[in-house]
Each structure stands twice: as C-alpha cells, then as structure tokens.
MARKOL-770294 format. One record per residue (C-alpha): residue in one letter; x, y, z. Coordinates in steps of 0.001 Angstrom, whole numbers, padded with zeros to 6 digits, always signed. Layout:
<rs>
aXYZ
...
</rs>
This chain:
<rs>
m+006894-022995-005705
t+010080-020876-003446
k+012389-018597-005414
d+015876-018509-004186
m+017173-014617-005069
t+020512-014949-004376
h+021932-016422-007455
g+021225-015511-010899
s+021142-012003-013072
p+019307-009401-010380
f+017203-007843-013490
g+015432-011136-014698
l+014812-012154-011143
i+013472-008760-010341
l+011421-008386-013202
r+010123-011947-013028
f+009292-011400-009284
t+007733-007857-010073
v+005567-008549-012902
p+003103-010940-011060
l+002842-008578-007941
i+002237-005588-010488
f-000680-007525-011630
g-001801-008580-008106
n-001816-004852-007183
l-003527-003811-010368
f-006432-006127-009681
q-006025-005252-005850
q-006799-001513-006960
f-009089-002580-009659
y-011821-004054-007271
s-011231-000721-005170
m-011926+001259-008599
v-015029-000579-009025
d-016085+000571-005630
t-015522+004191-006954
i-017252+003847-010271
i-020449+002287-008993
v-020372+004418-006238
g-019840+008022-008531
r-021666+006714-011392
f-024875+005469-009285
l-025213+006834-006246
g-023743+010337-007807
k-021148+013129-006642
e-021977+013350-002982
a-021732+009565-002466
l-018323+009710-004461
a-016838+012719-002371
a-018235+010649+000520
v-015889+007743-000450
g-012904+009824-001300
s-012959+011918+001983
t-012012+008825+003969
g-008928+007809+001418
s-006532+009656+003705
l-007833+007940+006882
n-007779+004613+005390
f-004415+005006+004468
l-003407+005894+008040
i-004835+002742+009714
i-004594+000202+006450
g-001449+001335+005652
f+000024+000580+009057
c-001495-002583+009059
l+000107-003502+005419
g+003362-002120+006736
l+003387-004317+009389
c+002651-007314+007436
s+005497-006287+005151
g+007809-005680+007856
f+007175-009022+009763
a+008084-010739+006240
i+011446-009286+006300
p+013083-011609+009050
v+011655-014457+007295
s+012543-013714+003890
q+016332-013391+005518
q+016187-016690+007161
f+015087-018368+003949
g+017946-016770+002463
a+020231-018061+005329
k+018477-021364+005033
n+017808-021527+008439
f+014005-023180+008397
d+013688-023579+012141
a+014374-020132+012964
l+011920-019453+009694
r+009052-021250+011300
r+009567-019766+014820
y+009357-016454+013017
v+006026-017569+011435
g+004655-019097+014611
n+005309-015591+016885
i+003895-013818+013746
v+000408-015577+014329
w-000017-014132+017551
l+001087-010640+016918
t-001042-010204+013969
i-004204-011458+015711
g-003191-009112+018594
a-002617-006438+016339
s-005776-006912+014401
v-007899-006881+017540
l-006680-003820+018671
f-006898-001839+015653
t-010335-003067+014702
i-011588-001940+018205
i-009955+001373+018362
t-010643+002429+015023
v-014379+001605+014755
v-015009+003708+018122
l-013209+006242+016975
c-014187+006448+013327
r-016679+009393+013819
p-014796+011795+016019
m-011672+011733+013437
l-013911+012336+010580
e-015444+015421+012364
w-011507+016415+013140
m-010942+016492+009480
n-013767+019059+008638
t-015400+016278+006196
p-018233+018270+004455
s-021873+017968+006286
d-023421+016765+003378
i-021149+013786+003009
i-020275+012918+006350
d-022605+009982+007206
g-021831+008265+003908
a-018408+008695+004713
y-018608+006930+008057
w-020353+004050+007106
y-017643+003434+004475
i-014872+003592+006858
v-016329+002337+009812
v-017167-001175+007475
i-013732-000884+006353
f-012260-000908+009887
a-014317-003634+011145
g-012789-005621+008153
i-009271-005140+009595
p-008836-008880+010633
t-009788-009829+007149
t-006829-007630+005991
f-004142-008934+008120
l-005676-012173+007055
y-004642-012024+003595
n-001642-009616+003591
i+000224-011535+006486
q-000276-014554+004141
a+000929-012643+000753
a+003725-011385+002675
l+004961-014748+004036
l+004809-016461+000333
r+006442-013500-001457
a+009184-013550+001278
l+009867-016933+000022
g+009990-016150-003405
d+006315-016602-004499
s+004790-013605-005866
r+002224-015296-008030
t-000016-017386-005831
p-001363-014253-003925
v-002262-012923-007140
i-004445-015776-008616
f-006360-015592-005664
l-006533-011649-005453
i-007927-011819-009234
i-010515-014307-007942
a-011334-012071-005599
s-011532-009330-007555
f-014266-010169-009594
l-016374-011670-006611
n-015829-008025-005550
i-017796-006682-008896
g-020450-008921-008283
f-020768-008172-004341
d-020640-004465-005513
l-023499-004703-008083
f-025613-006849-005540
l-024903-004718-002479
v-025200-001217-003816
l-027880-001788-006586
v-030018-004458-005869
i-030239-004580-001647
p-029613-001436-001637
m-026714-000427+000920
g-025455+002459-000606
v-021637+003504+000055
m-021864+001123+003162
g-022487-001921+000543
a-019457-001322-001640
a-017402-001276+001728
v-018797-004524+002781
a-018185-005958-000749
t-014563-004897-000330
v-013969-006650+003221
l-015789-010141+001754
a-013203-010062-000999
q-010801-009781+001443
l-011763-012275+003149
l-012207-015076+000518
s-008747-014219-000552
g-007324-014597+002731
a-009227-017904+003196
a-007887-019353-000378
c-004380-018526+000603
f-004750-020361+004024
i-005940-023413+002446
f-003034-022986-000408
i-000289-022614+002591
v-001661-025460+004139
k-001677-027922+000982
k+001234-026802-000722
f+003890-025071+001630
p+005150-027682+004050
l+007967-024884+004571
l+005187-022605+006652
h+003816-025340+008799
i+004158-024549+012147
s+004117-026962+015055
r+003109-026070+018830
h+006760-025469+019934
d+006992-022882+016785
l+003727-021046+018161
k+005339-020327+021680
l+005987-016713+022125
d+009910-015814+022550
k+011060-012301+023261
d+013525-012284+020848
y+011638-013513+018135
v+008727-010868+019174
m+011149-008191+019401
g+013099-008890+016118
l+009663-009013+014167
c+008386-005438+016189
s+011748-003932+015382
v+011383-004571+011750
g+007368-004641+011249
v+006475-001172+013647
p+008846+000876+011822
m+007515-000268+008239
g+003964+000333+009778
l+004700+003873+011117
q+006430+004618+008167
s+003111+004291+006390
s+001234+005946+009212
i+003258+009136+009273
t+002952+009442+005586
a-000544+009327+005800
i-000667+012157+008669
g+000600+014480+005890
s-002225+013120+003969
i-004817+013973+006333
l-003809+017211+006933
l-003739+017895+003186
q-007369+016351+002956
v-008735+018371+005424
s-007637+021398+003439
v-008833+019802+000385
n-012155+019729+002375
g-012477+023261+002980
l-012426+023922-000683
g-015929+021896-000800
s-017723+018749-001997
l-016360+019297-005463
a-012851+019679-005155
v-013318+016442-002633
a-014609+014588-005634
s-012250+015702-008211
v-009222+014654-005727
t-011189+011312-005196
a-011639+010496-008913
a-008008+011846-009894
n-006357+009722-006996
r-008352+006598-008189
l-006498+006550-011597
n-003445+007582-010052
t-003587+004848-007295
f-004209+002361-010196
f-001423+003132-012128
s+000962+004010-009250
c+000678+000953-007325
a+003100-000944-009507
f+005395+000889-007440
d+004239-000712-004420
a+004757-004289-006002
m+008390-003124-007091
g+009138-002040-003440
i+007997-005561-002378
s+010228-007174-004779
m+013224-004914-003530
s+012298-005961-000061
t+012611-009856-001040
y+015486-009303-002801
g+017380-007447-000420
g+016293-009522+002575
q+017140-012759+001050
n+020791-011412-000200
i+021294-009810+003118
g+020946-013319+004849
a+022705-014962+002807
r+025823-012369+003268
k+025586-011388-000903
i+026517-007643-000272
d+027643-007208-003615
r+024155-008016-005307
l+022599-005433-003497
s+023545-002412-006044
p+022602-004417-009295
g+019055-005151-007863
l+018393-001570-007218
r+019724-000217-010780
a+017664-003183-011938
g+014614-001963-009933
m+015312+001706-011154
i+014917+000576-015001
i+011971-001387-014815
g+010371+001672-012209
s+011566+004431-014705
t+010079+002367-018064
y+006858+002076-016187
s+006792+005878-015300
i+007150+006749-019076
l+004839+004495-020473
s+001877+005550-017418
l+002671+008944-018237
g+001807+008403-022181
v-001255+006448-021473
l-002712+009011-018867
y-001843+012005-021086
f-003461+011111-024049
f-006789+008824-021881
g-006833+010302-018781
k-010061+012404-019273
p-011901+009602-020990
l-011135+007070-017733
l-012075+009947-015317
t-015762+009599-016830
l-015699+005886-015301
f-016252+007820-011856
v-018445+011182-012868
d-020677+012365-015270
g-019298+013044-018615
g-021573+016333-017999
e-019518+017067-014743
l-016742+018995-016727
e-015314+021120-013709
i-014712+017963-012020
i-012931+016326-015012
n-010739+019071-016030
d-010254+019585-012058
a-009451+016020-011696
y-007315+015640-014878
l-004777+018373-013841
f-004372+016923-010689
m-003572+013604-012040
m-001329+014769-014953
i+000901+017354-012390
c+001337+013851-009833
c+002187+011163-012859
c+004854+013406-014061
f+006890+012753-011007
f+005801+008732-011483
i+010338+008418-011406
p+010815+010062-008327
l+007716+008188-006598
a+009511+004630-008132
a+012758+005621-006457
v+010703+006621-003189
n+009519+002940-003172
i+012749+001108-004806
f+015010+002982-002172
r+013088+002596+001184
l+012137-001116+000475
m+015230-002182-000487
i+016790-000303+002923
q+013916-002097+004694
g+014772-005531+003240
m+018266-004595+004061
g+017310-004988+008038
y+017278-000527+008356
s+013601-000157+008845
k+014507+002445+011570
i+016035+004650+009288
a+014139+004135+006118
i+011179+005582+008740
f+012425+008862+008211
a+011588+009222+004418
g+007986+008983+005910
v+008714+012097+008161
c+010028+013799+005095
e+006455+013239+003505
m+004217+014110+006146
v+006298+017274+006368
a+005760+018072+002780
r+002042+017291+002483
g+001060+018723+006101
l+002812+022182+005168
t+001024+022134+001777
g-001951+021569+003281
l-001471+023852+006058
f-000331+026868+004354
l-000425+026723+000664
v-003556+025104-000304
p-005179+028199+001869
a-003074+030608-000001
f-003293+029168-003339
g-006060+026996-003702
y-006487+023405-005349
i-003312+023833-007820
a-001268+023833-004431
a-002758+020538-003280
c-002047+019285-007054
f+001448+019378-006194
a+001779+018415-002476
s+002611+014518-003557
p+005202+015367-006046
i+007227+017666-003354
a+006465+015033-001008
w+008198+012050-002780
v+010836+014885-003840
m+012115+015427-000206
a+011877+011478+000621
d+014076+010834-002604
m+016385+013478-000932
f+017068+011468+002301
l+016677+007863+001122
i+019003+008091-001901
p+021833+009044+000234
a+020482+006997+003187
y+021150+003695+000921
f+024625+004604-000072
y+025687+005320+003499
i+024254+001814+004605
y+025930+000212+001261
h+029099+001380+002083
h+028946+000402+005408
l+028214-002981+004588
k+030588-003150+002524
k+033443-002133+004878
w+032324-004274+007717
g+030230-007041+006173
t+027603-007266+008507
t+024247-006205+009352
</rs>
C-alpha cells in the first residue's frame, strides 16, 4: 500500500499520486458545497450569507490545523524515504500526543472567542446569529478534524493517497444525508449543516483508524514509541507549526478582506460566498498537487536524491497548468448555471456579481497552482520557515486590498484581492525554491 517516490518517472509518480488526492479534495469540497446548496436553496440568502461570512475565520483556525497535520507528516515521509522505520514510528508516537494537545487547546479557545471574533469582523446584524451557530459547531468539532487529517497525512507520507479518498467519499455521501435530515427534517437551520460536517469528519477519521490498525503495520506504535522525546517534538514542531502559521497568516489577510466585504452588505457577502464555493471546489485540486509535491520532496530529500527535485517540480507545473486551463473553460461556459445551485435563479444581482468574482479569480489559476506546488515542495524539502513568508505576502496583499482598495473601489476590488495575493506569493516562492535547490546541490545536505 506504500509508494516509494524515490525511483521512477517523476511525472508518472506525481500524476498517479495526485489524481486520487484531487478526487478526495473534490469530494471534501463536495460535502462543503452540499452545506451551502441546502442552506442557500432551502434557508434563503441570509442563511447563505451567514455561512459565507464565517469562511475566512474558518480558514484561519481550520487552516492552521490542516497545516499542522501536513507538517507533522513531513518528517515521517523523510524517514520513509531514508528507510529508517524505527525513527518513523517514534515520530508517529510523538505526533499522537501533539495532535491530542492541539485539538483540545484549539477547541477551547475558539469556542470561547467565537462570538467576539464575529463581532470584530463587522458581521452584519441580520446574519450574525446564524454565523455564530454554524461556526461554533465547526470549532467544537476540531478534534474530528485532527482525527481524520492527521491519519490521512500519515498515509500519504507513506505513498498511499487512495485509501483516505475512499473513506472521504463514503463520508461525503453520508454528509448529504445528515444535511438533509438535520436541516429539513428536524430542522436545525444552519447549525444542522455544521453538525452534519462534523459527523462526516468523525466517520471518515474512525474508518482511517480501523484501516491503519488492520492494514498498515508500519504505522503501528509501541509504548516505547509513545514516549515524548524533546528532539522528536522539536523536529515535528519545527515543520508543523510554520506550515500551520503559514495558513493562518494567509487567513488573516482573508479576514481583513472579509471585514471590508461585510461592510458592503449581505448581498455582497452572499455573492462572494457563492463564488468562493465554486472557486474552492475547482481550486482544491491545487491543494492536492501541493500535497503530492510535499510527499515527493520529503521522500527524495530523505533519500538524498536532490537531482529528482526539479524534474518533479516541472511535472507538477505541467499538471497544474493543464488543469487550470480546463477549469477556466468549464467555469466560463457553465459558471452561471452552477451558481444557481446556491442561490435562486431570480437573484440576478447575486449571480452576476458572483460570476464576475469567480471569473477574475479563475483567470489566475496558474499562479495559484504555482503557489501550492512551489510552497509545498519547499516545505517537503524541510524549509517550512522560509515558505512561511509566502503566507506573509498573501496576507499583505489581501489586507491592503481590504483596508484601502475595497473602500475606494467597492466590489470589483474584492474580486482582484486573491489574484494579487497569489502573484505576490509567487514572486517570493519561485526565487526561494531555486536558491534552496542550488544550495542543496552545492552542499548536498539539508
């Protein structure tokens, strides 16, 4: 079930590893879209805006959790590449304690501060109650987020990108049933959509755990492996924390932008929400490509095969650019009909504004692909602290757009916020990668 990415054609390896991840991310976004579709179509545009207004806050917290999980898996992939399985299990044992501690800490903090954060974000008064009940349930379910994502990250670190997808697909369909039951039958309103998401994460995490116990002896740990070790903890945190911070730093810019969009009113919030749901659905493939590069880079660094890094990077960019062009074509011709999944067809102002937002963003999908591919390759190579500056670039771009351009130019400025952020991040990441690569070539060490 494992896959060694230190031998063979980089393009073929990365493509075969990436395709299951893309399907997995699409299904993950699929059940997120189901929340939005059911909320928007059955509960109305105010409920849709309520869910959408929590997006950047959700990204801030959950993004950190996901980044932490991905970062923790990088030393595991490096030890797998080096064939040092004793150290691999010691890392896994320390990961168990770190994820338990992080899940408890983040759950308590976010649930307590949830309402004040929404108020600080200038969430419109007609949607703030719905926004609160949606996001507080999501935050209460942070342990289930860790449960699935850390196990999925460990499986991917060993080259298995298919198994987490299978469990995610099953959970996605269950989530649809939970959504319909909790929103339409009980009904629980927007809170029901959040509960459905948490239940789906719990089930997919439990399925991953059972699979690892039965099928992945390489990840079976002993009492000795569970002993906390300062060196292992520091090694994990030195990679995981910067990756989590990078996601959160990026999200700070999104929050500043969301504050400005909130100031434009609930119709603008609903437009951005609908557009972002479709954009996120299509762009989640770039996250899959980034994860592939992280695993590929980590395994090859562990095996000291530096010459394989750049061919892998080129393969990733070919895949990312091809997907970007195909996505642009689909959204150009079918974007407006797809938007009616979220809002009533009679809401022409929302649909037209959402289509404009979506098209401007997807015209910059190739720069977005580069952000994920270069950044995660750098992180997989062990340079997470350098990659974090890409998040700073994105934060600055979105923050300045939200603080100055949106008040001056209105909705159209919000449409260009993310493209500007992606281009700024690439201006840092691409030179950074080549600097690190030439350093490794010269010294032959990380």
